[in-house]
C-alpha angles and dihedrals in degrees: 000000000000092000091051091049092048093051089062092060118105097209125071097190149319128269121195138180114216135181122242089271093059095253113146111243100172136355140182141185115247114225102172106038122257108338127156091245089080100057088039090056093048093046091049092049093048093046091053094050105036143027100251120166102178140033132189122206132153089234097057091109090064100023098055095058088046091053091048092050093043094048089060092063093033106042091181086074095055092093086066089067089069089071107085120223126218136178132217117259091247092057091049091051090052088058093050097054 
């Protein structure tokens, strides 16, 4: 019964952007699973409202090349490239094994 009830839900998850202190800055409901449109939206919203220079996400290794490619065809996204991505040490170690 739980699976049947869950299949009727519109949302597939929640994605949030937090500061280094863990305070939620922006959030959104995911409706189509994990697609790059969600972090792109959050990054764009934060860049417009604040003076953020860095962002940390566990998908930077895939998202950053996507953002570089997308900003070529959508120049209005090019200011997002001024934010620098970084990964946690644990994520970097996972790539090296």
